[in-house]
N, C-alpha and C positions, 0 to 999 in steps of 0.2 A: 566619425561614426556613427550608425547610426542607432538608439536607442536597441536595447532590449526588455522583449515585456519577462519578464518573471509574473508564470501562470499562479494563482491565487490559490493551488492547493502548497503549492510550493511556500509560499507565503507565511499560510496556517502554518503551519508545523515545521518552518524553524521559531514561529513568534507562540507557539498553542504544547507541543513539544519540544524543548531544547535541543535530548538527547539527537535528533533527527538535523536541527542546524549544526550537533559538533563534528557530525558521522558525513558533515558536508554534501549531505542529500537531495539532488536536484530534481526534476521532474524534464525526461528527455523524451516523450512522448505520451497524448494523454488523445487517444482521438475515441471513434465508438468501439471499436474490441478491441481493445487494451490502457492497460496504463504501467508506462515503465518509466521503474526511479531509477536512480545512477547516489554512485557514491565514489572518493577516490579510495583508493587504496592505503595512498601513504593514513589516512587520517581515523583504518580500521585496520592497522594488522597486527597481526601476533610476533610472537619472538623469533617464528619464521621463518618471516617476510614472505606469509600467505595475509590471504582476508579473513579477520580474527571472527570465527565460527558466533559469536552475540552478536554479531555486527551486520554478519548474511541474515541471522532468521530473523536481525530488526529489520536487516532491507523489504525484506520480503510481507515480511509482515504489514509495514508501511506503505504496501503498492495495495494489500489488501484492502488497507484499509483508508487511505486516501479514493477506491474506488467506493469505496459505502457513504466516503463524505462526499466525493462528487454528487453519485449519485443521492442521495438528499439534499446537498446543494442545490441539484435542479428540480426538486419539490418546494425547496424553499417561496414561499412570500409574504407580508406582514400579519396576515393573516395565523398562520400556520404558527403549532407549537416550537420553540429549540428545541433540538433532537439532542443525544449523547449519543455515543457510537464507540464501545468498549468491543475487545477481542474478552471470548467464553472461554472455550478453551483454541488450542492448537497442538499441531504436531509438524515437525521439520525432520526429516531424513537427505542427510548427510552425504553426496556420492562424488563428492571429487573435492580438491580443495581448490582455491582458485589465487591465484597466481597477478591478476592486471589488477584495475581496478570493479570497482562491485556494480552489476547490473540486475536487477528484482523487473522479474514479467508479470502480472497478473490479467487472465481476460477479462474483460468482463460480462457477465452473467445472463445467460436464455435470455429473451426478454420474458419465457412464461416462467424464468425463477421469478424476475422483476414482478411482474404478477407479482405472482405469487407471496411476494412480501411486504410490496403493495397493501396488498390489500390486507394481509396481518395487520401490518401497518394503524392504515387507519379503524378499523375492525376493536384492536387492542390496546394501541398503543406504542407497541412492542414488536420487535418483529426479524428473527435472525435468517442471516445469509452466511452458507458457505463457502469459496475461495477457493484458488489454488492459485499459490504465486510456487516460479520457477526464480530459480538466482542461476544465471547464465555467463557461461563466459567462453568464447568460441563457439558458438553451437552448441556447445555440452550443455546439460542443468546438471548445474552443481551442487542444487540447494531444491528439495522440492518441502515449500511448504501449504497443508493445508489450516487452514481456519472458518471459524464462525465466529461471526460478526454480531450484538447485537446492540439494535440500535430504541433505546427509548425515550422519552419523555424526559 
């Protein structure tokens, strides 16, 4: 049996955000274009045997958080301060129930937005990045989440 490498983001989420571990959150894809997080329905279902709304918005929020975390991790080195990431505001729109396992996709921001974010961070020690994540099932959007993440020293 070939050993499986667990992504650093997944390890971080399970260790530092207990809800992520309880939900069974895993990293499905992390590439230059997007971050995709998954979670099993069994650990995240409601009394109607569909995905619990709180789990849906949590997974989408974690996907956005993960995009920011990976961006900051890429910037880290021994001479840089430790950064803190928080959600400043968010809005969720529930479009349809999720019947199976949960899957949240957060597209990575455009290079111009990343450059503006990094500039503000370098200049002020604080910056905000707005991201949009979707929970999808069978190619259809079930939940849209728009959130603003703030990074500070």
